[in-house]
PDB file of N, CA, C and O in Angstrom:
ATOM      1  N   MET A   1     162.085  82.702 104.630  1.00  0.00           N
ATOM      2  CA  MET A   1     162.559  83.513 103.789  1.00  0.00           C
ATOM      3  C   MET A   1     161.355  84.757 103.902  1.00  0.00           C
ATOM      4  O   MET A   1     160.171  84.502 103.683  1.00  0.00           O
ATOM      5  N   ASP A   2     161.776  85.959 104.228  1.00  0.00           N
ATOM      6  CA  ASP A   2     160.950  87.105 104.261  1.00  0.00           C
ATOM      7  C   ASP A   2     160.895  87.860 102.880  1.00  0.00           C
ATOM      8  O   ASP A   2     161.890  88.305 102.309  1.00  0.00           O
ATOM      9  N   VAL A   3     159.679  87.942 102.447  1.00  0.00           N
ATOM     10  CA  VAL A   3     159.290  88.603 101.120  1.00  0.00           C
ATOM     11  C   VAL A   3     158.675  89.879 101.474  1.00  0.00           C
ATOM     12  O   VAL A   3     157.665  89.837 102.177  1.00  0.00           O
ATOM     13  N   ASP A   4     159.135  91.011 101.092  1.00  0.00           N
ATOM     14  CA  ASP A   4     158.424  92.216 100.949  1.00  0.00           C
ATOM     15  C   ASP A   4     156.910  92.085 100.246  1.00  0.00           C
ATOM     16  O   ASP A   4     156.753  91.429  99.217  1.00  0.00           O
ATOM     17  N   PRO A   5     155.939  92.704 100.841  1.00  0.00           N
ATOM     18  CA  PRO A   5     154.666  92.519 100.128  1.00  0.00           C
ATOM     19  C   PRO A   5     154.763  93.492  98.996  1.00  0.00           C
ATOM     20  O   PRO A   5     155.502  94.475  98.958  1.00  0.00           O
ATOM     21  N   PRO A   6     153.908  93.086  98.063  1.00  0.00           N
ATOM     22  CA  PRO A   6     154.025  93.810  96.757  1.00  0.00           C
ATOM     23  C   PRO A   6     153.235  95.131  96.932  1.00  0.00           C
ATOM     24  O   PRO A   6     152.278  95.192  97.704  1.00  0.00           O
ATOM     25  N   ARG A   7     153.649  96.164  96.215  1.00  0.00           N
ATOM     26  CA  ARG A   7     152.859  97.410  96.226  1.00  0.00           C
ATOM     27  C   ARG A   7     151.621  97.352  95.658  1.00  0.00           C
ATOM     28  O   ARG A   7     151.456  96.619  94.683  1.00  0.00           O
ATOM     29  N   TRP A   8     150.634  98.062  96.145  1.00  0.00           N
ATOM     30  CA  TRP A   8     149.205  97.854  95.782  1.00  0.00           C
ATOM     31  C   TRP A   8     148.958  98.232  94.266  1.00  0.00           C
ATOM     32  O   TRP A   8     148.119  97.695  93.543  1.00  0.00           O
ATOM     33  N   LYS A   9     149.739  99.143  93.939  1.00  0.00           N
ATOM     34  CA  LYS A   9     149.563  99.753  92.481  1.00  0.00           C
ATOM     35  C   LYS A   9     149.791  98.696  91.468  1.00  0.00           C
ATOM     36  O   LYS A   9     148.979  98.455  90.575  1.00  0.00           O
ATOM     37  N   ASN A  10     150.897  98.081  91.624  1.00  0.00           N
ATOM     38  CA  ASN A  10     151.417  96.875  91.015  1.00  0.00           C
ATOM     39  C   ASN A  10     150.408  95.747  90.880  1.00  0.00           C
ATOM     40  O   ASN A  10     150.033  95.255  89.816  1.00  0.00           O
ATOM     41  N   ARG A  11     150.028  95.414  92.071  1.00  0.00           N
ATOM     42  CA  ARG A  11     149.247  94.238  92.228  1.00  0.00           C
ATOM     43  C   ARG A  11     147.962  94.453  91.581  1.00  0.00           C
ATOM     44  O   ARG A  11     147.421  93.555  90.935  1.00  0.00           O
ATOM     45  N   TRP A  12     147.397  95.738  91.747  1.00  0.00           N
ATOM     46  CA  TRP A  12     146.094  96.068  91.111  1.00  0.00           C
ATOM     47  C   TRP A  12     146.200  95.815  89.600  1.00  0.00           C
ATOM     48  O   TRP A  12     145.264  95.268  89.017  1.00  0.00           O
ATOM     49  N   LYS A  13     147.269  96.182  88.971  1.00  0.00           N
ATOM     50  CA  LYS A  13     147.558  95.847  87.545  1.00  0.00           C
ATOM     51  C   LYS A  13     147.495  94.493  87.170  1.00  0.00           C
ATOM     52  O   LYS A  13     146.975  94.130  86.115  1.00  0.00           O
ATOM     53  N   LEU A  14     148.054  93.656  88.072  1.00  0.00           N
ATOM     54  CA  LEU A  14     148.049  92.175  87.839  1.00  0.00           C
ATOM     55  C   LEU A  14     146.722  91.508  88.036  1.00  0.00           C
ATOM     56  O   LEU A  14     146.393  90.514  87.389  1.00  0.00           O
ATOM     57  N   ASP A  15     145.958  92.083  88.955  1.00  0.00           N
ATOM     58  CA  ASP A  15     144.601  91.710  89.155  1.00  0.00           C
ATOM     59  C   ASP A  15     143.774  91.966  87.912  1.00  0.00           C
ATOM     60  O   ASP A  15     142.938  91.167  87.491  1.00  0.00           O
ATOM     61  N   LEU A  16     144.077  93.204  87.316  1.00  0.00           N
ATOM     62  CA  LEU A  16     143.298  93.740  86.170  1.00  0.00           C
ATOM     63  C   LEU A  16     143.554  92.608  84.905  1.00  0.00           C
ATOM     64  O   LEU A  16     142.736  92.132  84.118  1.00  0.00           O
ATOM     65  N   LEU A  17     144.799  92.414  85.018  1.00  0.00           N
ATOM     66  CA  LEU A  17     145.228  91.323  83.888  1.00  0.00           C
ATOM     67  C   LEU A  17     144.552  89.837  84.030  1.00  0.00           C
ATOM     68  O   LEU A  17     144.304  89.094  83.081  1.00  0.00           O
ATOM     69  N   TRP A  18     144.312  89.567  85.373  1.00  0.00           N
ATOM     70  CA  TRP A  18     143.519  88.195  85.527  1.00  0.00           C
ATOM     71  C   TRP A  18     142.072  88.323  85.000  1.00  0.00           C
ATOM     72  O   TRP A  18     141.545  87.296  84.572  1.00  0.00           O
ATOM     73  N   TYR A  19     141.321  89.576  84.986  1.00  0.00           N
ATOM     74  CA  TYR A  19     139.998  89.524  84.450  1.00  0.00           C
ATOM     75  C   TYR A  19     140.054  89.993  83.006  1.00  0.00           C
ATOM     76  O   TYR A  19     138.975  90.220  82.457  1.00  0.00           O
ATOM     77  N   LEU A  20     141.162  90.162  82.335  1.00  0.00           N
ATOM     78  CA  LEU A  20     140.947  90.414  80.954  1.00  0.00           C
ATOM     79  C   LEU A  20     140.534  89.282  80.032  1.00  0.00           C
ATOM     80  O   LEU A  20     140.987  88.160  80.256  1.00  0.00           O
ATOM     81  N   PRO A  21     139.760  89.473  79.074  1.00  0.00           N
ATOM     82  CA  PRO A  21     139.291  88.359  78.195  1.00  0.00           C
ATOM     83  C   PRO A  21     140.437  87.836  77.373  1.00  0.00           C
ATOM     84  O   PRO A  21     140.502  88.201  76.199  1.00  0.00           O
ATOM     85  N   LEU A  22     141.321  87.044  77.844  1.00  0.00           N
ATOM     86  CA  LEU A  22     142.324  86.406  77.051  1.00  0.00           C
ATOM     87  C   LEU A  22     142.204  84.825  77.122  1.00  0.00           C
ATOM     88  O   LEU A  22     141.634  84.219  78.030  1.00  0.00           O
ATOM     89  N   GLU A  23     142.836  84.242  76.011  1.00  0.00           N
ATOM     90  CA  GLU A  23     142.896  82.769  76.264  1.00  0.00           C
ATOM     91  C   GLU A  23     143.890  82.522  77.380  1.00  0.00           C
ATOM     92  O   GLU A  23     144.871  83.237  77.584  1.00  0.00           O
ATOM     93  N   PRO A  24     143.536  81.383  78.131  1.00  0.00           N
ATOM     94  CA  PRO A  24     144.363  81.230  79.440  1.00  0.00           C
ATOM     95  C   PRO A  24     145.840  80.926  79.160  1.00  0.00           C
ATOM     96  O   PRO A  24     146.681  81.240  80.002  1.00  0.00           O
ATOM     97  N   ARG A  25     146.153  80.392  78.136  1.00  0.00           N
ATOM     98  CA  ARG A  25     147.422  79.962  77.879  1.00  0.00           C
ATOM     99  C   ARG A  25     148.326  81.346  77.793  1.00  0.00           C
ATOM    100  O   ARG A  25     149.420  81.516  78.331  1.00  0.00           O
ATOM    101  N   LYS A  26     147.637  82.239  77.026  1.00  0.00           N
ATOM    102  CA  LYS A  26     148.432  83.616  76.819  1.00  0.00           C
ATOM    103  C   LYS A  26     148.520  84.324  78.181  1.00  0.00           C
ATOM    104  O   LYS A  26     149.509  84.978  78.509  1.00  0.00           O
ATOM    105  N   LYS A  27     147.506  84.170  78.907  1.00  0.00           N
ATOM    106  CA  LYS A  27     147.659  84.925  80.288  1.00  0.00           C
ATOM    107  C   LYS A  27     148.657  84.300  81.134  1.00  0.00           C
ATOM    108  O   LYS A  27     149.412  84.954  81.855  1.00  0.00           O
ATOM    109  N   ILE A  28     148.663  83.023  81.048  1.00  0.00           N
ATOM    110  CA  ILE A  28     149.837  82.297  81.810  1.00  0.00           C
ATOM    111  C   ILE A  28     151.234  82.713  81.395  1.00  0.00           C
ATOM    112  O   ILE A  28     152.134  82.923  82.207  1.00  0.00           O
ATOM    113  N   LYS A  29     151.360  82.819  80.063  1.00  0.00           N
ATOM    114  CA  LYS A  29     152.651  83.341  79.467  1.00  0.00           C
ATOM    115  C   LYS A  29     153.005  84.659  79.796  1.00  0.00           C
ATOM    116  O   LYS A  29     154.184  84.992  79.922  1.00  0.00           O
ATOM    117  N   LYS A  30     151.892  85.570  79.970  1.00  0.00           N
ATOM    118  CA  LYS A  30     152.021  86.963  80.298  1.00  0.00           C
ATOM    119  C   LYS A  30     152.544  87.047  81.877  1.00  0.00           C
ATOM    120  O   LYS A  30     153.475  87.762  82.245  1.00  0.00           O
ATOM    121  N   PHE A  31     151.821  86.242  82.665  1.00  0.00           N
ATOM    122  CA  PHE A  31     152.101  86.222  84.098  1.00  0.00           C
ATOM    123  C   PHE A  31     153.545  85.766  84.348  1.00  0.00           C
ATOM    124  O   PHE A  31     154.230  86.258  85.245  1.00  0.00           O
ATOM    125  N   ILE A  32     154.024  84.708  83.434  1.00  0.00           N
ATOM    126  CA  ILE A  32     155.370  84.248  83.645  1.00  0.00           C
ATOM    127  C   ILE A  32     156.341  85.218  83.439  1.00  0.00           C
ATOM    128  O   ILE A  32     157.219  85.511  84.251  1.00  0.00           O
ATOM    129  N   LYS A  33     156.126  85.854  82.031  1.00  0.00           N
ATOM    130  CA  LYS A  33     157.205  87.065  81.691  1.00  0.00           C
ATOM    131  C   LYS A  33     157.070  88.046  82.637  1.00  0.00           C
ATOM    132  O   LYS A  33     158.140  88.539  82.995  1.00  0.00           O
ATOM    133  N   LEU A  34     155.990  88.518  83.196  1.00  0.00           N
ATOM    134  CA  LEU A  34     156.029  89.666  84.285  1.00  0.00           C
ATOM    135  C   LEU A  34     156.624  89.125  85.460  1.00  0.00           C
ATOM    136  O   LEU A  34     157.258  89.957  86.108  1.00  0.00           O
ATOM    137  N   GLY A  35     156.603  88.000  85.907  1.00  0.00           N
ATOM    138  CA  GLY A  35     157.369  87.380  87.111  1.00  0.00           C
ATOM    139  C   GLY A  35     158.720  87.540  86.784  1.00  0.00           C
ATOM    140  O   GLY A  35     159.465  88.189  87.518  1.00  0.00           O
ATOM    141  N   ASP A  36     159.150  86.949  85.635  1.00  0.00           N
ATOM    142  CA  ASP A  36     160.565  87.009  85.408  1.00  0.00           C
ATOM    143  C   ASP A  36     161.256  88.498  85.381  1.00  0.00           C
ATOM    144  O   ASP A  36     162.372  88.729  85.846  1.00  0.00           O
ATOM    145  N   GLU A  37     160.367  89.509  84.731  1.00  0.00           N
ATOM    146  CA  GLU A  37     160.862  90.819  84.801  1.00  0.00           C
ATOM    147  C   GLU A  37     160.912  91.476  86.213  1.00  0.00           C
ATOM    148  O   GLU A  37     161.727  92.362  86.471  1.00  0.00           O
ATOM    149  N   TYR A  38     160.009  91.007  87.116  1.00  0.00           N
ATOM    150  CA  TYR A  38     160.062  91.524  88.466  1.00  0.00           C
ATOM    151  C   TYR A  38     161.296  90.905  89.085  1.00  0.00           C
ATOM    152  O   TYR A  38     162.052  91.613  89.751  1.00  0.00           O
ATOM    153  N   ARG A  39     161.547  89.565  88.890  1.00  0.00           N
ATOM    154  CA  ARG A  39     162.663  88.976  89.575  1.00  0.00           C
ATOM    155  C   ARG A  39     163.954  89.580  89.138  1.00  0.00           C
ATOM    156  O   ARG A  39     164.873  89.725  89.945  1.00  0.00           O
ATOM    157  N   ALA A  40     164.061  89.958  87.819  1.00  0.00           N
ATOM    158  CA  ALA A  40     165.350  90.505  87.460  1.00  0.00           C
ATOM    159  C   ALA A  40     165.425  92.067  87.997  1.00  0.00           C
ATOM    160  O   ALA A  40     166.538  92.589  88.059  1.00  0.00           O
ATOM    161  N   ASN A  41     164.336  92.765  88.358  1.00  0.00           N
ATOM    162  CA  ASN A  41     164.414  93.866  88.861  1.00  0.00           C
ATOM    163  C   ASN A  41     164.530  93.927  90.430  1.00  0.00           C
ATOM    164  O   ASN A  41     164.532  94.993  91.045  1.00  0.00           O
ATOM    165  N   GLY A  42     164.623  92.719  91.009  1.00  0.00           N
ATOM    166  CA  GLY A  42     164.847  92.494  92.387  1.00  0.00           C
ATOM    167  C   GLY A  42     163.601  92.572  93.158  1.00  0.00           C
ATOM    168  O   GLY A  42     163.701  92.662  94.382  1.00  0.00           O
ATOM    169  N   GLU A  43     162.443  92.551  92.615  1.00  0.00           N
ATOM    170  CA  GLU A  43     161.115  92.576  93.198  1.00  0.00           C
ATOM    171  C   GLU A  43     160.547  91.245  93.431  1.00  0.00           C
ATOM    172  O   GLU A  43     159.612  90.833  92.745  1.00  0.00           O
ATOM    173  N   GLU A  44     161.103  90.523  94.420  1.00  0.00           N
ATOM    174  CA  GLU A  44     160.725  89.172  94.626  1.00  0.00           C
ATOM    175  C   GLU A  44     159.352  88.916  95.148  1.00  0.00           C
ATOM    176  O   GLU A  44     158.908  87.780  94.980  1.00  0.00           O
ATOM    177  N   GLY A  45     158.770  89.612  95.628  1.00  0.00           N
ATOM    178  CA  GLY A  45     157.305  89.594  96.187  1.00  0.00           C
ATOM    179  C   GLY A  45     156.461  89.635  95.031  1.00  0.00           C
ATOM    180  O   GLY A  45     155.545  88.827  94.882  1.00  0.00           O
ATOM    181  N   MET A  46     156.721  90.520  94.223  1.00  0.00           N
ATOM    182  CA  MET A  46     155.763  90.677  92.875  1.00  0.00           C
ATOM    183  C   MET A  46     156.155  89.462  91.985  1.00  0.00           C
ATOM    184  O   MET A  46     155.208  89.014  91.339  1.00  0.00           O
ATOM    185  N   ALA A  47     157.188  88.917  91.837  1.00  0.00           N
ATOM    186  CA  ALA A  47     157.500  87.776  91.139  1.00  0.00           C
ATOM    187  C   ALA A  47     156.893  86.599  91.501  1.00  0.00           C
ATOM    188  O   ALA A  47     156.441  85.818  90.663  1.00  0.00           O
ATOM    189  N   VAL A  48     156.843  86.389  92.830  1.00  0.00           N
ATOM    190  CA  VAL A  48     156.365  85.298  93.422  1.00  0.00           C
ATOM    191  C   VAL A  48     154.641  85.473  93.299  1.00  0.00           C
ATOM    192  O   VAL A  48     153.956  84.484  93.035  1.00  0.00           O
ATOM    193  N   TYR A  49     154.155  86.533  93.469  1.00  0.00           N
ATOM    194  CA  TYR A  49     152.653  86.975  93.175  1.00  0.00           C
ATOM    195  C   TYR A  49     152.405  86.372  91.900  1.00  0.00           C
ATOM    196  O   TYR A  49     151.592  85.456  91.772  1.00  0.00           O
ATOM    197  N   CYS A  50     153.117  86.880  90.886  1.00  0.00           N
ATOM    198  CA  CYS A  50     152.824  86.444  89.255  1.00  0.00           C
ATOM    199  C   CYS A  50     152.799  85.000  89.163  1.00  0.00           C
ATOM    200  O   CYS A  50     151.814  84.390  88.747  1.00  0.00           O
ATOM    201  N   TYR A  51     153.796  84.482  89.521  1.00  0.00           N
ATOM    202  CA  TYR A  51     154.163  82.819  89.438  1.00  0.00           C
ATOM    203  C   TYR A  51     152.866  82.081  90.074  1.00  0.00           C
ATOM    204  O   TYR A  51     152.364  81.104  89.519  1.00  0.00           O
ATOM    205  N   GLU A  52     152.345  82.647  91.330  1.00  0.00           N
ATOM    206  CA  GLU A  52     151.280  82.092  91.949  1.00  0.00           C
ATOM    207  C   GLU A  52     150.028  82.039  91.045  1.00  0.00           C
ATOM    208  O   GLU A  52     149.308  81.057  90.865  1.00  0.00           O
ATOM    209  N   ARG A  53     149.899  83.265  90.513  1.00  0.00           N
ATOM    210  CA  ARG A  53     148.654  83.532  89.601  1.00  0.00           C
ATOM    211  C   ARG A  53     148.826  82.680  88.458  1.00  0.00           C
ATOM    212  O   ARG A  53     147.849  82.040  88.069  1.00  0.00           O
ATOM    213  N   SER A  54     149.997  82.573  87.826  1.00  0.00           N
ATOM    214  CA  SER A  54     149.950  81.628  86.669  1.00  0.00           C
ATOM    215  C   SER A  54     149.779  80.099  86.941  1.00  0.00           C
ATOM    216  O   SER A  54     149.319  79.249  86.179  1.00  0.00           O
ATOM    217  N   LEU A  55     150.203  79.970  88.057  1.00  0.00           N
ATOM    218  CA  LEU A  55     150.116  78.451  88.523  1.00  0.00           C
ATOM    219  C   LEU A  55     148.606  78.112  88.596  1.00  0.00           C
ATOM    220  O   LEU A  55     148.100  77.223  87.911  1.00  0.00           O
ATOM    221  N   ASN A  56     147.908  78.900  89.494  1.00  0.00           N
ATOM    222  CA  ASN A  56     146.577  78.744  89.518  1.00  0.00           C
ATOM    223  C   ASN A  56     145.901  78.760  88.277  1.00  0.00           C
ATOM    224  O   ASN A  56     144.992  77.940  88.144  1.00  0.00           O
ATOM    225  N   LEU A  57     146.152  79.514  87.358  1.00  0.00           N
ATOM    226  CA  LEU A  57     145.588  79.475  86.066  1.00  0.00           C
ATOM    227  C   LEU A  57     145.916  78.262  85.162  1.00  0.00           C
ATOM    228  O   LEU A  57     145.098  77.682  84.448  1.00  0.00           O
ATOM    229  N   ALA A  58     147.291  77.948  85.302  1.00  0.00           N
ATOM    230  CA  ALA A  58     147.710  76.684  84.551  1.00  0.00           C
ATOM    231  C   ALA A  58     146.992  75.303  85.057  1.00  0.00           C
ATOM    232  O   ALA A  58     146.735  74.388  84.274  1.00  0.00           O
ATOM    233  N   ARG A  59     146.728  75.263  86.316  1.00  0.00           N
ATOM    234  CA  ARG A  59     146.228  74.059  87.000  1.00  0.00           C
ATOM    235  C   ARG A  59     144.647  74.098  86.566  1.00  0.00           C
ATOM    236  O   ARG A  59     144.103  73.046  86.231  1.00  0.00           O
ATOM    237  N   SER A  60     143.995  75.212  86.577  1.00  0.00           N
ATOM    238  CA  SER A  60     142.527  75.185  85.967  1.00  0.00           C
ATOM    239  C   SER A  60     142.399  75.003  84.554  1.00  0.00           C
ATOM    240  O   SER A  60     141.408  74.439  84.090  1.00  0.00           O
ATOM    241  N   ALA A  61     143.321  75.435  83.837  1.00  0.00           N
ATOM    242  CA  ALA A  61     143.315  75.395  82.349  1.00  0.00           C
ATOM    243  C   ALA A  61     144.066  73.922  81.925  1.00  0.00           C
ATOM    244  O   ALA A  61     144.148  73.577  80.746  1.00  0.00           O
ATOM    245  N   ARG A  62     144.522  73.226  82.878  1.00  0.00           N
ATOM    246  CA  ARG A  62     144.984  71.919  82.615  1.00  0.00           C
ATOM    247  C   ARG A  62     146.278  72.059  81.496  1.00  0.00           C
ATOM    248  O   ARG A  62     146.469  71.160  80.678  1.00  0.00           O
ATOM    249  N   ALA A  63     146.972  73.033  81.535  1.00  0.00           N
ATOM    250  CA  ALA A  63     148.220  73.208  80.621  1.00  0.00           C
ATOM    251  C   ALA A  63     149.328  72.629  81.288  1.00  0.00           C
ATOM    252  O   ALA A  63     149.834  73.292  82.193  1.00  0.00           O
ATOM    253  N   VAL A  64     149.869  71.357  80.973  1.00  0.00           N
ATOM    254  CA  VAL A  64     150.670  70.798  81.771  1.00  0.00           C
ATOM    255  C   VAL A  64     152.102  71.177  81.394  1.00  0.00           C
ATOM    256  O   VAL A  64     153.013  71.044  82.211  1.00  0.00           O
ATOM    257  N   HIS A  65     152.304  71.649  80.161  1.00  0.00           N
ATOM    258  CA  HIS A  65     153.650  72.060  79.932  1.00  0.00           C
ATOM    259  C   HIS A  65     153.910  73.519  80.391  1.00  0.00           C
ATOM    260  O   HIS A  65     155.063  73.943  80.463  1.00  0.00           O
ATOM    261  N   LEU A  66     152.806  74.307  80.709  1.00  0.00           N
ATOM    262  CA  LEU A  66     153.218  75.649  81.090  1.00  0.00           C
ATOM    263  C   LEU A  66     153.127  75.391  82.719  1.00  0.00           C
ATOM    264  O   LEU A  66     153.748  76.200  83.409  1.00  0.00           O
ATOM    265  N   LEU A  67     152.435  74.374  83.372  1.00  0.00           N
ATOM    266  CA  LEU A  67     152.496  74.225  84.453  1.00  0.00           C
ATOM    267  C   LEU A  67     153.893  73.823  85.079  1.00  0.00           C
ATOM    268  O   LEU A  67     154.261  74.193  86.194  1.00  0.00           O
ATOM    269  N   LYS A  68     154.537  73.115  84.327  1.00  0.00           N
ATOM    270  CA  LYS A  68     156.053  72.684  84.485  1.00  0.00           C
ATOM    271  C   LYS A  68     156.858  73.902  84.473  1.00  0.00           C
ATOM    272  O   LYS A  68     157.574  74.148  85.443  1.00  0.00           O
ATOM    273  N   LYS A  69     156.811  74.652  83.513  1.00  0.00           N
ATOM    274  CA  LYS A  69     157.395  76.025  83.533  1.00  0.00           C
ATOM    275  C   LYS A  69     157.468  76.906  84.743  1.00  0.00           C
ATOM    276  O   LYS A  69     158.454  77.493  85.187  1.00  0.00           O
ATOM    277  N   VAL A  70     156.177  76.887  85.213  1.00  0.00           N
ATOM    278  CA  VAL A  70     155.967  77.659  86.463  1.00  0.00           C
ATOM    279  C   VAL A  70     156.497  77.010  87.663  1.00  0.00           C
ATOM    280  O   VAL A  70     157.041  77.711  88.516  1.00  0.00           O
ATOM    281  N   GLU A  71     156.391  75.700  87.823  1.00  0.00           N
ATOM    282  CA  GLU A  71     157.093  75.095  88.834  1.00  0.00           C
ATOM    283  C   GLU A  71     158.591  75.094  88.903  1.00  0.00           C
ATOM    284  O   GLU A  71     159.220  74.918  89.946  1.00  0.00           O
ATOM    285  N   GLU A  72     159.164  75.319  87.625  1.00  0.00           N
ATOM    286  CA  GLU A  72     160.680  75.293  87.629  1.00  0.00           C
ATOM    287  C   GLU A  72     161.101  76.812  88.006  1.00  0.00           C
ATOM    288  O   GLU A  72     162.278  77.041  88.285  1.00  0.00           O
ATOM    289  N   ARG A  73     160.138  77.843  88.013  1.00  0.00           N
ATOM    290  CA  ARG A  73     160.311  79.113  88.580  1.00  0.00           C
ATOM    291  C   ARG A  73     160.397  79.107  90.043  1.00  0.00           C
ATOM    292  O   ARG A  73     161.193  79.853  90.612  1.00  0.00           O
ATOM    293  N   PHE A  74     159.569  78.251  90.738  1.00  0.00           N
ATOM    294  CA  PHE A  74     159.575  78.144  92.203  1.00  0.00           C
ATOM    295  C   PHE A  74     160.908  77.479  92.733  1.00  0.00           C
ATOM    296  O   PHE A  74     161.381  77.762  93.834  1.00  0.00           O
ATOM    297  N   GLN A  75     161.351  76.768  92.050  1.00  0.00           N
ATOM    298  CA  GLN A  75     162.626  76.075  92.638  1.00  0.00           C
ATOM    299  C   GLN A  75     163.841  76.835  92.869  1.00  0.00           C
ATOM    300  O   GLN A  75     164.838  76.279  93.331  1.00  0.00           O
TER     301      GLN A  75
END
């Protein structure tokens, strides 16, 4: 499966979201929501990038419920 690389501007915005001082669960939900929006717009590369970020954050925060939600998106 070939996925187009995300544009640097959108990726920069997502990286900025990563460093904002928010509760980890809220960040995870924002990344999932953004990933869903990118997927709906046909930008699969950005969606995968958002889901990977939320997956890493969910694992480090030990948020099992949100971890399962993210894993569903990858299937």
